[in-house]
C-alpha positions in Angstrom: 9.9 10.1 3.2 7.6 8.4 0.5 7.3 4.7 0.4 6.3 3.0 -2.9 4.9 -0.4 -2.5 3.1 -3.0 -4.7 -0.3 -4.1 -3.5 0.4 -7.8 -4.5 3.6 -9.0 -2.9 4.8 -12.6 -2.9 4.6 -13.0 1.0 2.4 -10.0 1.9 -0.2 -7.5 1.0 0.9 -3.9 0.5 -2.3 -2.6 2.1 -1.7 -4.7 5.2 1.8 -3.3 5.5 0.8 0.4 5.8 0.5 0.2 9.7 4.0 -1.3 9.8 5.3 1.4 7.6 3.6 4.2 9.6 5.0 2.7 13.0 8.5 2.8 11.7 8.2 6.2 9.9 5.0 8.0 11.1 5.4 11.1 8.9 5.9 8.9 5.7 3.5 9.0 2.8 2.7 5.6 1.3 1.9 5.2 -2.3 0.4 1.7 -3.4 0.9 0.6 -7.0 -0.6 -2.3 -8.8 -1.1 -3.7 -12.3 -4.3 -5.4 -11.1 -7.4 -3.4 -12.1 -9.6 -5.0 -9.6 -7.3 -4.1 -6.7 -7.0 -0.6 -8.0 -10.8 -0.2 -8.0 -11.1 -1.7 -4.5 -8.4 0.6 -3.0 -10.0 3.7 -4.7 -13.5 2.8 -3.5 -12.3 2.4 0.1 -11.1 5.9 0.4 
């Protein structure tokens, strides 16, 4: 299963949701998307 999620959500942060996704579906792959360049740079640099 592949989960696509935006980083910036109205009521949550996509990065913070990853543990919940993995708890429900441990074998899933999570792909985070964003239109915010700063968020993209932070996520890329944290890998």
